[in-house]
C-alpha positions in Angstrom: 0.0 0.0 0.0 2.8 2.4 0.9 4.5 1.6 -2.4 1.3 2.4 -4.3 0.9 5.7 -2.5 4.5 6.6 -3.2 4.1 5.7 -6.9 0.9 7.6 -7.2 2.5 10.7 -5.5 5.5 10.5 -7.8 3.2 10.3 -10.9 1.2 13.3 -9.6 4.4 15.3 -9.1 5.6 14.3 -12.5 2.3 15.3 -14.2 2.3 18.7 -12.4 5.9 19.3 -13.4 5.2 18.5 -17.0 2.1 20.7 -16.9 4.1 23.7 -15.5 6.8 23.1 -18.0 4.4 23.1 -20.9 2.7 26.2 -19.6 6.0 28.0 -19.5 7.0 26.7 -22.9 3.7 27.5 -24.6 4.4 31.2 -25.4 7.7 30.2 -27.0 5.9 27.5 -29.1 3.2 30.0 -30.1 5.8 32.5 -31.2 7.6 29.9 -33.3 4.4 28.8 -34.9 3.3 32.4 -35.6 6.5 33.1 -37.4 5.4 30.6 -40.1 2.0 32.3 -40.6 1.1 35.1 -42.9 0.3 38.4 -41.3 -3.4 37.8 -41.9 -3.4 34.5 -40.2 -1.3 35.9 -37.3 -3.9 38.5 -36.4 -7.0 36.4 -37.2 -9.7 36.5 -34.4 -9.5 32.7 -34.2 -6.0 31.7 -35.3 -5.3 28.1 -36.0 -2.7 26.4 -33.9 -1.2 23.9 -36.4 -3.4 23.8 -39.4 -2.5 26.8 -41.5 -0.6 27.6 -44.7 3.1 27.4 -43.5 5.4 29.9 -45.1 9.0 31.1 -44.8 8.1 34.6 -46.2 8.6 36.2 -42.8 12.1 34.8 -42.4 13.0 35.9 -45.9 11.7 39.4 -45.2 13.6 39.7 -41.9 16.8 38.5 -43.5 16.4 40.9 -46.4 15.6 43.9 -44.2 18.0 43.5 -41.3 21.6 42.3 -40.9 21.0 39.5 -38.5 24.6 38.4 -38.2 25.7 41.9 -37.1 23.0 41.9 -34.3 23.9 38.3 -33.4 27.6 39.1 -33.1 26.9 42.2 -31.1 24.8 40.1 -28.6 27.6 37.5 -28.3 30.3 40.2 -27.7 28.1 42.1 -25.2 26.9 39.1 -23.3 30.2 37.3 -23.1 32.2 40.4 -22.5 30.1 41.8 -19.7 30.0 38.3 -18.0 33.7 37.7 -18.2 34.6 41.2 -17.0 32.1 40.7 -14.2 33.7 37.4 -13.2 37.2 39.0 -13.1 35.9 41.6 -10.7 33.5 39.3 -8.7 35.8 36.4 -8.0 38.3 38.3 -5.8 35.4 40.3 -4.3 33.5 37.2 -3.4 36.7 35.5 -2.1 37.4 38.4 0.3 33.8 38.5 1.5 33.6 34.7 2.0 37.0 34.1 3.6 38.1 37.4 5.0 34.8 38.9 6.1 34.6 42.2 8.0 32.0 43.6 10.3 30.1 45.2 7.5 30.4 42.4 4.9 26.7 41.4 5.2 25.7 45.1 5.1 27.7 45.5 1.9 26.2 42.5 0.3 22.7 43.7 1.1 23.5 47.2 -0.2 24.8 45.6 -3.5 21.6 43.6 -3.8 19.4 46.7 -3.0 20.8 48.4 -6.1 18.9 45.8 -8.2 15.7 47.0 -6.7 16.1 50.6 -8.1 14.2 51.2 -11.4 16.7 51.4 -14.2 15.0 54.5 -15.6 16.0 56.4 -12.5 19.7 56.4 -13.6 19.1 56.4 -17.4 19.8 60.1 -17.9 23.2 60.3 -16.1 24.4 57.1 -17.6 23.3 58.2 -21.1 25.1 61.5 -20.6 28.3 59.8 -19.4 28.2 57.4 -22.4 27.7 60.3 -24.8 30.5 62.5 -23.3 33.0 59.6 -23.2 32.2 58.5 -26.7 30.8 55.2 -25.6 27.3 55.7 -26.8 26.2 53.1 -29.4 29.4 51.1 -28.8 30.0 47.5 -27.6 32.5 48.7 -25.0 29.9 51.0 -23.5 27.2 48.3 -23.3 29.8 45.8 -21.8 30.6 48.4 -19.1 27.0 49.1 -18.3 25.8 45.5 -18.2 28.8 44.5 -16.2 27.8 47.0 -13.5 24.1 46.1 -13.8 24.7 42.3 -13.3 27.7 42.6 -10.9 25.6 42.3 -7.7 24.1 39.0 -8.9 27.5 37.6 -9.9 29.1 38.6 -6.5 26.1 37.1 -4.6 26.2 33.8 -6.4 29.9 33.4 -6.1 29.9 34.4 -2.5 27.3 31.7 -1.8 29.3 29.0 -3.6 32.6 30.1 -2.0 31.0 29.9 1.5 30.5 26.1 0.9 34.2 25.5 0.3 36.1 24.6 3.6 38.5 27.4 4.5 41.0 24.9 5.8 41.9 24.0 2.2 42.9 27.6 1.5 44.8 27.7 4.8 46.7 24.6 3.8 47.6 26.2 0.5 48.9 29.3 2.3 51.0 27.1 4.6 52.5 25.5 1.5 53.6 29.0 0.3 50.8 29.8 -2.1 50.5 33.5 -2.9 47.1 35.2 -2.9 46.8 35.1 -6.6 47.8 31.4 -6.7 45.3 30.6 -4.0 42.5 32.1 -5.9 43.6 30.9 -9.3 44.9 27.4 -8.6 43.0 26.3 -5.5 39.7 28.2 -5.1 38.7 28.5 -8.8 39.1 24.8 -9.7 37.0 23.8 -6.7 34.3 26.2 -7.5 34.1 25.4 -11.3 30.4 24.3 -11.1 29.4 27.4 -9.3 31.4 29.7 -11.6 30.0 27.9 -14.7 26.4 28.3 -13.6 27.1 32.0 -12.7 28.6 32.5 -16.2 25.7 30.8 -17.9 23.0 32.7 -15.9 24.6 36.1 -16.5 25.1 35.4 -20.2 21.3 34.7 -20.4 20.6 37.9 -18.4 22.9 40.0 -20.7 21.5 38.4 -23.8 17.9 39.2 -22.8 18.6 42.7 -21.6 16.5 45.2 -23.5 16.2 48.4 -21.5 19.9 49.5 -21.7 20.4 48.1 -25.2 17.5 50.0 -26.6 18.4 53.3 -24.9 22.2 53.2 -25.4 22.4 51.9 -29.0 21.2 53.0 -32.4 22.8 50.9 -35.1 26.5 50.1 -34.7 26.2 48.1 -31.4 22.5 47.1 -31.5 22.1 43.5 -30.3 19.3 41.1 -31.0 16.9 42.8 -28.5 17.1 45.9 -30.7 16.7 43.7 -33.7 13.4 42.5 -32.3 12.2 46.0 -31.4 12.8 47.2 -34.9 9.7 45.3 -36.0 7.4 47.6 -34.0 6.5 50.6 -36.0 4.2 53.6 -35.8 1.9 51.8 -38.2 1.5 48.9 -35.8 3.0 45.5 -35.0 3.8 43.1 -37.7 3.1 40.0 -35.6 4.3 37.3 -38.0 7.5 39.2 -38.8 8.0 40.1 -35.2 7.6 36.4 -34.3 10.2 35.4 -36.9 12.6 38.0 -35.5 12.0 36.8 -32.0 12.5 33.2 -32.9 15.8 34.0 -34.6 16.9 36.0 -31.5 16.0 33.4 -28.8 17.1 30.3 -30.7 20.8 30.6 -29.9 20.3 31.1 -26.2 17.7 28.3 -26.1 20.2 26.0 -27.7 22.9 27.1 -25.3 20.5 26.5 -22.3 19.5 23.1 -23.6 23.0 21.8 -24.0 24.3 23.3 -20.7 21.3 22.5 -18.5 23.1 19.8 -16.6 26.0 22.1 -15.8 23.5 24.8 -14.9 21.6 22.6 -12.5 24.8 21.2 -11.0 26.0 24.7 -10.3 22.7 25.9 -8.9 22.7 23.0 -6.5 26.4 23.2 -5.7 26.8 22.8 -1.9 23.2 22.1 -1.3 23.9 18.5 -0.1 26.9 17.8 2.1 
């Protein structure tokens, strides 16, 4: 009887998990399907889910109108650049907070996290003026700098959590063997925290890839990533839903593929230190 109850509970949990997963995935599926419809079918009062005249016209129009590869390359440079620069800053910062904490370390962490609660529009004007006056407006370097600062609190918090799970005695042993501070971080701490660092890297690449507020306000053409590529299909005449769906599908496909192939590493990193 107990086994039957356990099996039934497991089946119920599995069904609920699948239901939630399908519910979350449905908007993405609808967007992909809409990208293969004509504009008339996309805005029909009662659109068909699968049975419609499939067409590649929207993708042909998007490729002819926009330089997809330029936007894609900008997204790659901005997402990876901001994440790597953030890691270079956050790893030593998280190390010091985890292994050499001060009286105000927790207050500092809370202050860093509180900056994420401030509406981005509240600092748009000064950051825009700084970017303009320093020549970083509509440049990849400017966006890398801004997104590094925007996501740095999350990177520091995640790495701090992972580093706290590593026994400090291991680092003390490295110091006793004559390891310098740089060697301790580079050759002892970093290899032990690879799952946590990898999951932090993946999560922040996704955050930077999906960032739209700063990319739309600080770029025009030269450094515009895929988020600006999607927004270009909204015009004063209205939304072109089928073409917008095609552009959205082309923009989210790379990050979806990355997430699919790295899901094991991401889950491993997010559960790093959860079970001792």
